[in-house]
C-alpha positions in Angstrom: 90.4 -19.8 -74.1 87.4 -20.9 -76.1 83.7 -21.0 -75.3 81.3 -23.7 -76.1 78.3 -23.2 -78.3 75.0 -22.8 -76.6 72.9 -26.0 -76.1 70.3 -26.8 -78.8 66.7 -25.8 -78.2 64.0 -28.3 -78.6 60.7 -26.8 -79.9 57.4 -27.6 -78.5 55.2 -29.8 -80.7 52.8 -27.8 -82.8 49.7 -29.2 -81.1 50.9 -28.7 -77.5 49.3 -26.2 -75.1 52.6 -24.4 -74.6 53.0 -23.7 -78.3 49.4 -22.5 -78.7 49.6 -20.1 -75.7 53.0 -18.7 -76.6 51.7 -18.3 -80.2 48.7 -16.3 -79.0 51.1 -14.0 -77.0 53.3 -13.5 -80.1 50.3 -12.6 -82.2 49.9 -9.5 -80.1 53.6 -8.5 -80.3 52.6 -5.2 -81.9 51.2 -4.2 -78.5 54.0 -5.6 -76.4 57.3 -4.5 -77.9 59.6 -6.2 -75.3 60.4 -9.8 -76.0 61.0 -10.8 -72.4 57.6 -9.3 -71.5 56.0 -11.6 -74.0 57.9 -14.6 -72.6 56.8 -13.7 -69.1 53.2 -13.3 -70.1 53.2 -16.5 -72.1 54.4 -18.4 -68.9 51.7 -16.7 -66.8 49.0 -17.6 -69.3 50.3 -21.2 -69.6 49.9 -21.5 -65.8 46.4 -20.0 -66.1 45.4 -22.6 -68.7 46.6 -25.3 -66.2 44.4 -23.8 -63.4 47.5 -22.5 -61.5 47.7 -18.9 -62.5 45.6 -15.7 -62.8 43.3 -14.6 -65.6 44.8 -12.4 -68.4 43.6 -9.1 -66.9 45.4 -9.9 -63.6 48.4 -11.5 -65.3 49.1 -8.4 -67.4 49.2 -6.2 -64.4 51.1 -8.5 -62.0 53.7 -9.4 -64.6 54.2 -5.6 -65.3 53.9 -6.0 -69.0 54.7 -2.8 -71.0 51.7 -2.3 -73.3 51.6 0.2 -76.2 48.9 1.3 -78.6 46.0 -0.3 -76.7 44.7 -0.3 -73.1 45.5 -3.1 -70.8 41.8 -4.1 -70.4 41.3 -4.2 -74.2 44.3 -6.4 -74.6 43.2 -8.7 -71.8 39.8 -9.1 -73.5 41.5 -10.0 -76.8 43.8 -12.5 -75.2 41.0 -14.0 -73.2 38.9 -14.5 -76.3 41.9 -16.2 -78.0 42.5 -18.5 -75.0 38.8 -19.6 -75.0 39.3 -20.9 -78.6 41.9 -23.4 -77.3 
């Protein structure tokens, strides 16, 4: 019995909102060591940028993101400042 290879993944265009938001989250990877937490936060922040989700301070708490080396409120301020640059 054999298995098929996984399907190919199509990257977001470099100028898309998704790529920018997920890039911001990845830039703070030193404070969020778990990859799946970063993906979850990226999704929450993408929804926030589309006026569907909560602000970063609320998203960090509701998504139960594990944060190390910085307080949640400080990280939320840094993320919010980066999101305003978009």
